[in-house]
PyMOL commands that place a pseudoatom at each C-alpha (Angstrom):
pseudoatom trace, name=CA, resn=MET, resi=1, chain=A, elem=C, hetatm=0, pos=[88.684, 118.443, 132.003]
pseudoatom trace, name=CA, resn=HIS, resi=2, chain=A, elem=C, hetatm=0, pos=[89.497, 116.568, 135.520]
pseudoatom trace, name=CA, resn=ARG, resi=3, chain=A, elem=C, hetatm=0, pos=[87.194, 113.718, 134.467]
pseudoatom trace, name=CA, resn=PHE, resi=4, chain=A, elem=C, hetatm=0, pos=[89.180, 112.955, 131.351]
pseudoatom trace, name=CA, resn=ILE, resi=5, chain=A, elem=C, hetatm=0, pos=[92.770, 113.292, 133.451]
pseudoatom trace, name=CA, resn=ASN, resi=6, chain=A, elem=C, hetatm=0, pos=[90.862, 110.859, 136.074]
pseudoatom trace, name=CA, resn=LYS, resi=7, chain=A, elem=C, hetatm=0, pos=[90.150, 108.348, 133.443]
pseudoatom trace, name=CA, resn=ILE, resi=8, chain=A, elem=C, hetatm=0, pos=[93.601, 107.976, 132.747]
pseudoatom trace, name=CA, resn=LYS, resi=9, chain=A, elem=C, hetatm=0, pos=[94.829, 107.758, 135.536]
pseudoatom trace, name=CA, resn=THR, resi=10, chain=A, elem=C, hetatm=0, pos=[92.793, 104.804, 136.956]
pseudoatom trace, name=CA, resn=ILE, resi=11, chain=A, elem=C, hetatm=0, pos=[92.862, 102.343, 133.865]
pseudoatom trace, name=CA, resn=ASN, resi=12, chain=A, elem=C, hetatm=0, pos=[94.003, 99.442, 135.049]
pseudoatom trace, name=CA, resn=PHE, resi=13, chain=A, elem=C, hetatm=0, pos=[97.469, 98.156, 133.449]
pseudoatom trace, name=CA, resn=ALA, resi=14, chain=A, elem=C, hetatm=0, pos=[96.948, 94.852, 135.228]
pseudoatom trace, name=CA, resn=THR, resi=15, chain=A, elem=C, hetatm=0, pos=[95.102, 93.991, 132.291]
pseudoatom trace, name=CA, resn=LYS, resi=16, chain=A, elem=C, hetatm=0, pos=[97.968, 94.307, 129.769]
pseudoatom trace, name=CA, resn=PHE, resi=17, chain=A, elem=C, hetatm=0, pos=[95.700, 96.112, 126.755]
pseudoatom trace, name=CA, resn=ASN, resi=18, chain=A, elem=C, hetatm=0, pos=[91.992, 96.698, 127.126]
pseudoatom trace, name=CA, resn=TYR, resi=19, chain=A, elem=C, hetatm=0, pos=[90.985, 98.325, 123.596]
pseudoatom trace, name=CA, resn=SER, resi=20, chain=A, elem=C, hetatm=0, pos=[87.375, 99.169, 124.872]
pseudoatom trace, name=CA, resn=ASN, resi=21, chain=A, elem=C, hetatm=0, pos=[88.672, 101.006, 127.375]
pseudoatom trace, name=CA, resn=GLN, resi=22, chain=A, elem=C, hetatm=0, pos=[90.758, 102.891, 125.530]
pseudoatom trace, name=CA, resn=LEU, resi=23, chain=A, elem=C, hetatm=0, pos=[88.062, 103.372, 122.632]
pseudoatom trace, name=CA, resn=ASN, resi=24, chain=A, elem=C, hetatm=0, pos=[85.899, 104.876, 125.043]
pseudoatom trace, name=CA, resn=LEU, resi=25, chain=A, elem=C, hetatm=0, pos=[88.466, 107.404, 126.127]
pseudoatom trace, name=CA, resn=PHE, resi=26, chain=A, elem=C, hetatm=0, pos=[89.700, 108.056, 122.526]
pseudoatom trace, name=CA, resn=ARG, resi=27, chain=A, elem=C, hetatm=0, pos=[85.414, 109.036, 121.946]
pseudoatom trace, name=CA, resn=SER, resi=28, chain=A, elem=C, hetatm=0, pos=[85.168, 111.353, 124.889]
pseudoatom trace, name=CA, resn=ILE, resi=29, chain=A, elem=C, hetatm=0, pos=[88.990, 113.217, 124.355]
pseudoatom trace, name=CA, resn=ASN, resi=30, chain=A, elem=C, hetatm=0, pos=[87.923, 114.203, 120.831]
pseudoatom trace, name=CA, resn=ASN, resi=31, chain=A, elem=C, hetatm=0, pos=[84.126, 115.102, 121.752]
pseudoatom trace, name=CA, resn=TYR, resi=32, chain=A, elem=C, hetatm=0, pos=[86.220, 117.176, 124.157]
pseudoatom trace, name=CA, resn=ASN, resi=33, chain=A, elem=C, hetatm=0, pos=[88.465, 118.369, 121.585]
pseudoatom trace, name=CA, resn=ASN, resi=34, chain=A, elem=C, hetatm=0, pos=[86.356, 119.674, 118.688]
pseudoatom trace, name=CA, resn=ASN, resi=35, chain=A, elem=C, hetatm=0, pos=[85.534, 122.868, 120.618]
pseudoatom trace, name=CA, resn=ASN, resi=36, chain=A, elem=C, hetatm=0, pos=[89.247, 122.684, 122.455]
pseudoatom trace, name=CA, resn=TYR, resi=37, chain=A, elem=C, hetatm=0, pos=[91.696, 121.949, 119.717]
pseudoatom trace, name=CA, resn=ASN, resi=38, chain=A, elem=C, hetatm=0, pos=[93.552, 125.363, 120.801]
pseudoatom trace, name=CA, resn=ASN, resi=39, chain=A, elem=C, hetatm=0, pos=[93.570, 124.622, 124.707]
pseudoatom trace, name=CA, resn=ASN, resi=40, chain=A, elem=C, hetatm=0, pos=[97.084, 123.847, 125.971]
pseudoatom trace, name=CA, resn=ASN, resi=41, chain=A, elem=C, hetatm=0, pos=[95.795, 121.996, 128.337]
pseudoatom trace, name=CA, resn=ASN, resi=42, chain=A, elem=C, hetatm=0, pos=[93.388, 119.547, 126.126]
pseudoatom trace, name=CA, resn=ARG, resi=43, chain=A, elem=C, hetatm=0, pos=[96.514, 119.145, 124.384]
pseudoatom trace, name=CA, resn=SER, resi=44, chain=A, elem=C, hetatm=0, pos=[98.413, 117.402, 127.141]
pseudoatom trace, name=CA, resn=ILE, resi=45, chain=A, elem=C, hetatm=0, pos=[95.564, 114.965, 127.517]
pseudoatom trace, name=CA, resn=ILE, resi=46, chain=A, elem=C, hetatm=0, pos=[95.332, 114.013, 124.092]
pseudoatom trace, name=CA, resn=LYS, resi=47, chain=A, elem=C, hetatm=0, pos=[99.762, 113.789, 124.553]
pseudoatom trace, name=CA, resn=ASN, resi=48, chain=A, elem=C, hetatm=0, pos=[98.881, 111.605, 127.453]
pseudoatom trace, name=CA, resn=TYR, resi=49, chain=A, elem=C, hetatm=0, pos=[96.130, 109.426, 125.831]
pseudoatom trace, name=CA, resn=ASN, resi=50, chain=A, elem=C, hetatm=0, pos=[98.855, 108.427, 123.320]
pseudoatom trace, name=CA, resn=ASN, resi=51, chain=A, elem=C, hetatm=0, pos=[101.336, 108.107, 125.822]
pseudoatom trace, name=CA, resn=LEU, resi=52, chain=A, elem=C, hetatm=0, pos=[98.952, 105.343, 127.162]
pseudoatom trace, name=CA, resn=ASN, resi=53, chain=A, elem=C, hetatm=0, pos=[97.947, 103.749, 123.592]
pseudoatom trace, name=CA, resn=ASN, resi=54, chain=A, elem=C, hetatm=0, pos=[102.396, 103.434, 123.391]
pseudoatom trace, name=CA, resn=GLN, resi=55, chain=A, elem=C, hetatm=0, pos=[102.579, 101.867, 126.901]
pseudoatom trace, name=CA, resn=ASN, resi=56, chain=A, elem=C, hetatm=0, pos=[99.935, 99.249, 126.406]
pseudoatom trace, name=CA, resn=ALA, resi=57, chain=A, elem=C, hetatm=0, pos=[100.611, 98.383, 123.107]
pseudoatom trace, name=CA, resn=SER, resi=58, chain=A, elem=C, hetatm=0, pos=[103.632, 97.438, 124.168]
pseudoatom trace, name=CA, resn=SER, resi=59, chain=A, elem=C, hetatm=0, pos=[102.880, 95.657, 126.880]
pseudoatom trace, name=CA, resn=PHE, resi=60, chain=A, elem=C, hetatm=0, pos=[100.750, 93.186, 125.508]
pseudoatom trace, name=CA, resn=CYS, resi=61, chain=A, elem=C, hetatm=0, pos=[103.003, 91.491, 123.450]
pseudoatom trace, name=CA, resn=SER, resi=62, chain=A, elem=C, hetatm=0, pos=[106.890, 92.299, 122.101]
pseudoatom trace, name=CA, resn=LYS, resi=63, chain=A, elem=C, hetatm=0, pos=[107.826, 92.292, 119.035]
pseudoatom trace, name=CA, resn=SER, resi=64, chain=A, elem=C, hetatm=0, pos=[109.327, 89.116, 119.035]
pseudoatom trace, name=CA, resn=GLN, resi=65, chain=A, elem=C, hetatm=0, pos=[105.801, 88.058, 119.915]
pseudoatom trace, name=CA, resn=ILE, resi=66, chain=A, elem=C, hetatm=0, pos=[104.333, 89.844, 117.445]
pseudoatom trace, name=CA, resn=GLU, resi=67, chain=A, elem=C, hetatm=0, pos=[106.299, 88.410, 114.696]
pseudoatom trace, name=CA, resn=LYS, resi=68, chain=A, elem=C, hetatm=0, pos=[105.104, 85.180, 115.516]
pseudoatom trace, name=CA, resn=LEU, resi=69, chain=A, elem=C, hetatm=0, pos=[100.778, 85.906, 115.876]
pseudoatom trace, name=CA, resn=SER, resi=70, chain=A, elem=C, hetatm=0, pos=[99.297, 82.795, 115.401]
pseudoatom trace, name=CA, resn=LEU, resi=71, chain=A, elem=C, hetatm=0, pos=[96.097, 84.522, 113.796]
pseudoatom trace, name=CA, resn=THR, resi=72, chain=A, elem=C, hetatm=0, pos=[94.757, 82.751, 110.690]
pseudoatom trace, name=CA, resn=PHE, resi=73, chain=A, elem=C, hetatm=0, pos=[92.981, 83.184, 107.574]
pseudoatom trace, name=CA, resn=PRO, resi=74, chain=A, elem=C, hetatm=0, pos=[90.416, 83.497, 106.638]
pseudoatom trace, name=CA, resn=PHE, resi=75, chain=A, elem=C, hetatm=0, pos=[89.158, 84.986, 110.275]
pseudoatom trace, name=CA, resn=SER, resi=76, chain=A, elem=C, hetatm=0, pos=[85.501, 84.113, 110.642]
pseudoatom trace, name=CA, resn=ILE, resi=77, chain=A, elem=C, hetatm=0, pos=[82.611, 84.724, 113.399]
pseudoatom trace, name=CA, resn=ASP, resi=78, chain=A, elem=C, hetatm=0, pos=[79.245, 83.534, 113.515]
pseudoatom trace, name=CA, resn=LEU, resi=79, chain=A, elem=C, hetatm=0, pos=[76.017, 85.738, 113.706]
pseudoatom trace, name=CA, resn=THR, resi=80, chain=A, elem=C, hetatm=0, pos=[72.264, 84.666, 114.626]
pseudoatom trace, name=CA, resn=VAL, resi=81, chain=A, elem=C, hetatm=0, pos=[69.829, 86.806, 112.418]
pseudoatom trace, name=CA, resn=ARG, resi=82, chain=A, elem=C, hetatm=0, pos=[67.957, 89.216, 114.539]
pseudoatom trace, name=CA, resn=GLY, resi=83, chain=A, elem=C, hetatm=0, pos=[63.802, 90.760, 114.215]
pseudoatom trace, name=CA, resn=TYR, resi=84, chain=A, elem=C, hetatm=0, pos=[65.247, 94.652, 114.013]
pseudoatom trace, name=CA, resn=GLU, resi=85, chain=A, elem=C, hetatm=0, pos=[67.513, 93.386, 110.888]
pseudoatom trace, name=CA, resn=ILE, resi=86, chain=A, elem=C, hetatm=0, pos=[64.336, 92.023, 108.795]
pseudoatom trace, name=CA, resn=ASP, resi=87, chain=A, elem=C, hetatm=0, pos=[63.227, 94.809, 106.251]
pseudoatom trace, name=CA, resn=SER, resi=88, chain=A, elem=C, hetatm=0, pos=[59.666, 95.047, 104.670]
pseudoatom trace, name=CA, resn=LEU, resi=89, chain=A, elem=C, hetatm=0, pos=[60.358, 92.293, 102.175]
pseudoatom trace, name=CA, resn=GLY, resi=90, chain=A, elem=C, hetatm=0, pos=[61.211, 89.844, 104.572]
pseudoatom trace, name=CA, resn=HIS, resi=91, chain=A, elem=C, hetatm=0, pos=[65.412, 89.864, 104.252]
pseudoatom trace, name=CA, resn=VAL, resi=92, chain=A, elem=C, hetatm=0, pos=[67.798, 90.920, 105.716]
pseudoatom trace, name=CA, resn=ASN, resi=93, chain=A, elem=C, hetatm=0, pos=[68.235, 94.448, 104.634]
pseudoatom trace, name=CA, resn=ASN, resi=94, chain=A, elem=C, hetatm=0, pos=[71.327, 95.043, 102.455]
pseudoatom trace, name=CA, resn=SER, resi=95, chain=A, elem=C, hetatm=0, pos=[72.586, 97.923, 104.865]
pseudoatom trace, name=CA, resn=TYR, resi=96, chain=A, elem=C, hetatm=0, pos=[73.318, 95.419, 107.719]
pseudoatom trace, name=CA, resn=TYR, resi=97, chain=A, elem=C, hetatm=0, pos=[75.684, 93.104, 105.462]
pseudoatom trace, name=CA, resn=LEU, resi=98, chain=A, elem=C, hetatm=0, pos=[78.393, 96.387, 105.865]
pseudoatom trace, name=CA, resn=SER, resi=99, chain=A, elem=C, hetatm=0, pos=[77.734, 96.162, 109.697]
pseudoatom trace, name=CA, resn=TRP, resi=100, chain=A, elem=C, hetatm=0, pos=[78.391, 92.713, 110.117]
pseudoatom trace, name=CA, resn=PHE, resi=101, chain=A, elem=C, hetatm=0, pos=[81.793, 93.097, 107.931]
pseudoatom trace, name=CA, resn=GLU, resi=102, chain=A, elem=C, hetatm=0, pos=[82.751, 95.456, 110.533]
pseudoatom trace, name=CA, resn=HIS, resi=103, chain=A, elem=C, hetatm=0, pos=[82.341, 93.837, 113.419]
pseudoatom trace, name=CA, resn=CYS, resi=104, chain=A, elem=C, hetatm=0, pos=[84.283, 91.041, 111.794]
pseudoatom trace, name=CA, resn=ARG, resi=105, chain=A, elem=C, hetatm=0, pos=[87.432, 93.534, 111.407]
pseudoatom trace, name=CA, resn=TRP, resi=106, chain=A, elem=C, hetatm=0, pos=[86.508, 94.522, 115.048]
pseudoatom trace, name=CA, resn=GLU, resi=107, chain=A, elem=C, hetatm=0, pos=[86.825, 90.939, 116.303]
pseudoatom trace, name=CA, resn=MET, resi=108, chain=A, elem=C, hetatm=0, pos=[90.053, 89.990, 114.164]
pseudoatom trace, name=CA, resn=TRP, resi=109, chain=A, elem=C, hetatm=0, pos=[91.257, 93.619, 115.148]
pseudoatom trace, name=CA, resn=SER, resi=110, chain=A, elem=C, hetatm=0, pos=[90.682, 92.950, 119.029]
pseudoatom trace, name=CA, resn=TYR, resi=111, chain=A, elem=C, hetatm=0, pos=[92.017, 89.322, 118.835]
pseudoatom trace, name=CA, resn=GLY, resi=112, chain=A, elem=C, hetatm=0, pos=[95.662, 90.186, 117.721]
pseudoatom trace, name=CA, resn=LEU, resi=113, chain=A, elem=C, hetatm=0, pos=[96.174, 92.850, 115.519]
pseudoatom trace, name=CA, resn=ARG, resi=114, chain=A, elem=C, hetatm=0, pos=[96.157, 95.967, 117.232]
pseudoatom trace, name=CA, resn=PRO, resi=115, chain=A, elem=C, hetatm=0, pos=[99.363, 95.752, 119.453]
pseudoatom trace, name=CA, resn=ILE, resi=116, chain=A, elem=C, hetatm=0, pos=[101.051, 95.835, 115.435]
pseudoatom trace, name=CA, resn=PHE, resi=117, chain=A, elem=C, hetatm=0, pos=[99.271, 99.156, 114.900]
pseudoatom trace, name=CA, resn=GLY, resi=118, chain=A, elem=C, hetatm=0, pos=[100.010, 101.256, 117.941]
pseudoatom trace, name=CA, resn=ASP, resi=119, chain=A, elem=C, hetatm=0, pos=[98.640, 104.438, 117.268]
pseudoatom trace, name=CA, resn=ILE, resi=120, chain=A, elem=C, hetatm=0, pos=[97.930, 104.127, 114.043]
pseudoatom trace, name=CA, resn=TYR, resi=121, chain=A, elem=C, hetatm=0, pos=[94.153, 103.961, 112.797]
pseudoatom trace, name=CA, resn=VAL, resi=122, chain=A, elem=C, hetatm=0, pos=[92.479, 102.380, 110.155]
pseudoatom trace, name=CA, resn=VAL, resi=123, chain=A, elem=C, hetatm=0, pos=[89.465, 103.814, 108.023]
pseudoatom trace, name=CA, resn=VAL, resi=124, chain=A, elem=C, hetatm=0, pos=[87.598, 102.560, 105.506]
pseudoatom trace, name=CA, resn=ARG, resi=125, chain=A, elem=C, hetatm=0, pos=[88.371, 103.888, 102.076]
pseudoatom trace, name=CA, resn=ARG, resi=126, chain=A, elem=C, hetatm=0, pos=[86.234, 101.840, 99.708]
pseudoatom trace, name=CA, resn=ALA, resi=127, chain=A, elem=C, hetatm=0, pos=[83.444, 98.752, 99.981]
pseudoatom trace, name=CA, resn=GLU, resi=128, chain=A, elem=C, hetatm=0, pos=[82.022, 96.844, 97.721]
pseudoatom trace, name=CA, resn=LEU, resi=129, chain=A, elem=C, hetatm=0, pos=[79.699, 93.753, 98.422]
pseudoatom trace, name=CA, resn=ASP, resi=130, chain=A, elem=C, hetatm=0, pos=[77.880, 91.989, 96.233]
pseudoatom trace, name=CA, resn=TYR, resi=131, chain=A, elem=C, hetatm=0, pos=[74.728, 90.435, 97.540]
pseudoatom trace, name=CA, resn=LEU, resi=132, chain=A, elem=C, hetatm=0, pos=[73.965, 86.477, 96.287]
pseudoatom trace, name=CA, resn=CYS, resi=133, chain=A, elem=C, hetatm=0, pos=[71.361, 84.493, 98.425]
pseudoatom trace, name=CA, resn=GLU, resi=134, chain=A, elem=C, hetatm=0, pos=[68.846, 86.138, 100.635]
pseudoatom trace, name=CA, resn=VAL, resi=135, chain=A, elem=C, hetatm=0, pos=[69.414, 85.740, 104.406]
pseudoatom trace, name=CA, resn=LYS, resi=136, chain=A, elem=C, hetatm=0, pos=[66.581, 85.503, 106.976]
pseudoatom trace, name=CA, resn=TYR, resi=137, chain=A, elem=C, hetatm=0, pos=[65.438, 85.919, 110.060]
pseudoatom trace, name=CA, resn=GLY, resi=138, chain=A, elem=C, hetatm=0, pos=[66.333, 83.562, 112.677]
pseudoatom trace, name=CA, resn=ASP, resi=139, chain=A, elem=C, hetatm=0, pos=[69.092, 82.148, 110.734]
pseudoatom trace, name=CA, resn=VAL, resi=140, chain=A, elem=C, hetatm=0, pos=[73.017, 81.624, 111.484]
pseudoatom trace, name=CA, resn=VAL, resi=141, chain=A, elem=C, hetatm=0, pos=[75.807, 83.058, 109.182]
pseudoatom trace, name=CA, resn=LYS, resi=142, chain=A, elem=C, hetatm=0, pos=[79.223, 82.675, 109.332]
pseudoatom trace, name=CA, resn=VAL, resi=143, chain=A, elem=C, hetatm=0, pos=[81.143, 86.436, 108.583]
pseudoatom trace, name=CA, resn=SER, resi=144, chain=A, elem=C, hetatm=0, pos=[84.921, 85.982, 107.616]
pseudoatom trace, name=CA, resn=CYS, resi=145, chain=A, elem=C, hetatm=0, pos=[87.396, 88.323, 105.972]
pseudoatom trace, name=CA, resn=TRP, resi=146, chain=A, elem=C, hetatm=0, pos=[91.040, 87.842, 104.858]
pseudoatom trace, name=CA, resn=PRO, resi=147, chain=A, elem=C, hetatm=0, pos=[93.900, 89.613, 103.780]
pseudoatom trace, name=CA, resn=ILE, resi=148, chain=A, elem=C, hetatm=0, pos=[94.136, 89.803, 99.355]
pseudoatom trace, name=CA, resn=GLY, resi=149, chain=A, elem=C, hetatm=0, pos=[96.454, 92.593, 99.086]
pseudoatom trace, name=CA, resn=ALA, resi=150, chain=A, elem=C, hetatm=0, pos=[98.324, 95.572, 99.670]
pseudoatom trace, name=CA, resn=SER, resi=151, chain=A, elem=C, hetatm=0, pos=[100.157, 98.721, 98.666]
pseudoatom trace, name=CA, resn=THR, resi=152, chain=A, elem=C, hetatm=0, pos=[101.999, 101.203, 101.188]
pseudoatom trace, name=CA, resn=THR, resi=153, chain=A, elem=C, hetatm=0, pos=[99.889, 102.618, 103.241]
pseudoatom trace, name=CA, resn=SER, resi=154, chain=A, elem=C, hetatm=0, pos=[96.761, 100.771, 102.094]
pseudoatom trace, name=CA, resn=PHE, resi=155, chain=A, elem=C, hetatm=0, pos=[95.457, 96.930, 102.114]
pseudoatom trace, name=CA, resn=THR, resi=156, chain=A, elem=C, hetatm=0, pos=[92.219, 95.101, 100.881]
pseudoatom trace, name=CA, resn=LEU, resi=157, chain=A, elem=C, hetatm=0, pos=[90.506, 92.607, 102.637]
pseudoatom trace, name=CA, resn=ALA, resi=158, chain=A, elem=C, hetatm=0, pos=[88.033, 89.979, 100.951]
pseudoatom trace, name=CA, resn=GLY, resi=159, chain=A, elem=C, hetatm=0, pos=[85.177, 88.951, 103.253]
pseudoatom trace, name=CA, resn=LYS, resi=160, chain=A, elem=C, hetatm=0, pos=[82.254, 86.436, 102.870]
pseudoatom trace, name=CA, resn=ILE, resi=161, chain=A, elem=C, hetatm=0, pos=[78.814, 85.467, 104.604]
pseudoatom trace, name=CA, resn=GLU, resi=162, chain=A, elem=C, hetatm=0, pos=[77.700, 82.138, 104.426]
pseudoatom trace, name=CA, resn=ILE, resi=163, chain=A, elem=C, hetatm=0, pos=[74.543, 80.796, 105.513]
pseudoatom trace, name=CA, resn=ILE, resi=164, chain=A, elem=C, hetatm=0, pos=[75.127, 77.971, 108.378]
pseudoatom trace, name=CA, resn=LYS, resi=165, chain=A, elem=C, hetatm=0, pos=[71.666, 77.314, 110.085]
pseudoatom trace, name=CA, resn=ALA, resi=166, chain=A, elem=C, hetatm=0, pos=[67.940, 78.503, 108.340]
pseudoatom trace, name=CA, resn=THR, resi=167, chain=A, elem=C, hetatm=0, pos=[64.889, 78.140, 109.896]
pseudoatom trace, name=CA, resn=ILE, resi=168, chain=A, elem=C, hetatm=0, pos=[62.734, 79.172, 106.382]
pseudoatom trace, name=CA, resn=ASN, resi=169, chain=A, elem=C, hetatm=0, pos=[64.233, 77.573, 103.439]
pseudoatom trace, name=CA, resn=THR, resi=170, chain=A, elem=C, hetatm=0, pos=[66.572, 75.037, 104.865]
pseudoatom trace, name=CA, resn=SER, resi=171, chain=A, elem=C, hetatm=0, pos=[68.096, 74.755, 101.397]
pseudoatom trace, name=CA, resn=ARG, resi=172, chain=A, elem=C, hetatm=0, pos=[69.806, 77.558, 101.396]
pseudoatom trace, name=CA, resn=ILE, resi=173, chain=A, elem=C, hetatm=0, pos=[72.102, 76.009, 104.021]
pseudoatom trace, name=CA, resn=GLY, resi=174, chain=A, elem=C, hetatm=0, pos=[75.845, 76.645, 102.782]
pseudoatom trace, name=CA, resn=ARG, resi=175, chain=A, elem=C, hetatm=0, pos=[75.618, 79.024, 100.425]
pseudoatom trace, name=CA, resn=THR, resi=176, chain=A, elem=C, hetatm=0, pos=[76.873, 82.350, 100.055]
pseudoatom trace, name=CA, resn=ALA, resi=177, chain=A, elem=C, hetatm=0, pos=[75.053, 85.106, 100.883]
pseudoatom trace, name=CA, resn=VAL, resi=178, chain=A, elem=C, hetatm=0, pos=[77.307, 88.074, 100.131]
pseudoatom trace, name=CA, resn=THR, resi=179, chain=A, elem=C, hetatm=0, pos=[81.124, 88.408, 98.832]
pseudoatom trace, name=CA, resn=SER, resi=180, chain=A, elem=C, hetatm=0, pos=[82.740, 92.123, 99.817]
pseudoatom trace, name=CA, resn=GLN, resi=181, chain=A, elem=C, hetatm=0, pos=[86.284, 93.823, 99.235]
pseudoatom trace, name=CA, resn=THR, resi=182, chain=A, elem=C, hetatm=0, pos=[87.097, 96.263, 101.059]
pseudoatom trace, name=CA, resn=VAL, resi=183, chain=A, elem=C, hetatm=0, pos=[89.822, 98.655, 100.791]
pseudoatom trace, name=CA, resn=LEU, resi=184, chain=A, elem=C, hetatm=0, pos=[91.659, 100.011, 104.702]
pseudoatom trace, name=CA, resn=THR, resi=185, chain=A, elem=C, hetatm=0, pos=[93.823, 102.755, 104.927]
pseudoatom trace, name=CA, resn=CYS, resi=186, chain=A, elem=C, hetatm=0, pos=[96.245, 103.428, 107.353]
pseudoatom trace, name=CA, resn=LEU, resi=187, chain=A, elem=C, hetatm=0, pos=[96.120, 107.159, 109.335]
pseudoatom trace, name=CA, resn=ARG, resi=188, chain=A, elem=C, hetatm=0, pos=[98.393, 108.631, 112.160]
pseudoatom trace, name=CA, resn=ASN, resi=189, chain=A, elem=C, hetatm=0, pos=[97.410, 112.352, 112.880]
pseudoatom trace, name=CA, resn=GLY, resi=190, chain=A, elem=C, hetatm=0, pos=[94.830, 112.433, 109.508]
pseudoatom trace, name=CA, resn=SER, resi=191, chain=A, elem=C, hetatm=0, pos=[97.895, 111.724, 107.315]
pseudoatom trace, name=CA, resn=LYS, resi=192, chain=A, elem=C, hetatm=0, pos=[98.640, 108.361, 105.577]
pseudoatom trace, name=CA, resn=VAL, resi=193, chain=A, elem=C, hetatm=0, pos=[101.517, 106.375, 106.737]
pseudoatom trace, name=CA, resn=PRO, resi=194, chain=A, elem=C, hetatm=0, pos=[103.112, 102.626, 105.815]
pseudoatom trace, name=CA, resn=ILE, resi=195, chain=A, elem=C, hetatm=0, pos=[101.439, 99.419, 107.209]
pseudoatom trace, name=CA, resn=PRO, resi=196, chain=A, elem=C, hetatm=0, pos=[102.913, 98.303, 109.685]
pseudoatom trace, name=CA, resn=ALA, resi=197, chain=A, elem=C, hetatm=0, pos=[105.624, 95.808, 108.262]
pseudoatom trace, name=CA, resn=GLU, resi=198, chain=A, elem=C, hetatm=0, pos=[104.610, 93.243, 110.960]
pseudoatom trace, name=CA, resn=MET, resi=199, chain=A, elem=C, hetatm=0, pos=[101.718, 93.336, 109.126]
pseudoatom trace, name=CA, resn=GLN, resi=200, chain=A, elem=C, hetatm=0, pos=[103.332, 92.144, 106.362]
pseudoatom trace, name=CA, resn=GLN, resi=201, chain=A, elem=C, hetatm=0, pos=[103.199, 88.728, 107.118]
pseudoatom trace, name=CA, resn=PHE, resi=202, chain=A, elem=C, hetatm=0, pos=[99.644, 88.303, 106.697]
pseudoatom trace, name=CA, resn=PHE, resi=203, chain=A, elem=C, hetatm=0, pos=[99.348, 89.392, 102.678]
pseudoatom trace, name=CA, resn=PRO, resi=204, chain=A, elem=C, hetatm=0, pos=[99.961, 86.890, 100.381]
pseudoatom trace, name=CA, resn=LYS, resi=205, chain=A, elem=C, hetatm=0, pos=[103.405, 87.947, 98.663]
pseudoatom trace, name=CA, resn=ASP, resi=206, chain=A, elem=C, hetatm=0, pos=[102.285, 87.546, 94.661]
pseudoatom trace, name=CA, resn=ASN, resi=207, chain=A, elem=C, hetatm=0, pos=[99.468, 89.794, 95.871]
pseudoatom trace, name=CA, resn=HIS, resi=208, chain=A, elem=C, hetatm=0, pos=[101.221, 92.659, 97.466]
pseudoatom trace, name=CA, resn=LYS, resi=209, chain=A, elem=C, hetatm=0, pos=[101.712, 96.160, 95.142]
pseudoatom trace, name=CA, resn=SER, resi=210, chain=A, elem=C, hetatm=0, pos=[103.805, 98.194, 95.133]
for i in range(1, 210): cmd.bond("trace and resi %d" % i, "trace and resi %d" % (i + 1))
show_as sticks, trace
zoom trace
């Protein structure tokens, strides 16, 4: 019990917002909470975590700053294909493409979206991938995602994986390997909640669903 309280006290607020520290703290608390949900002291720890989350989000940037975020779309990251991602057929196993899109979303989240959501957690409700071209060991790919639509509590991100460097069969360079659409839902305390108003600026108005 005391180790969780100590972690809450020792997080450095001078860094304003360290999502990695918060995530590790939340995982520790969540694991402890699974077996001690009805314990009053444990509920107090969860309350302290939520307060920490709100303080960090508000100190990271003000509402006016949130409204002027310079985050642009498509948001992209470059990845180099690693040996353990290759299957017996000599190309990237299909399961890793999901991980790459997830990694891209996390980078986008850390880049500027986390303060908008505060204590709202976003979970994947649906993921759809189309495989168009194989990716091989040593290739460098650009993984991109961007918002294409929203409803009240969920929003949809499109995604693309493009080969930008190839060590085998260089004719694949520039080709799109995978496209995706991922639906994500906003939750607070296990219940659906509306998408934060500040997030609406990133969705095409003609694709917004009521």
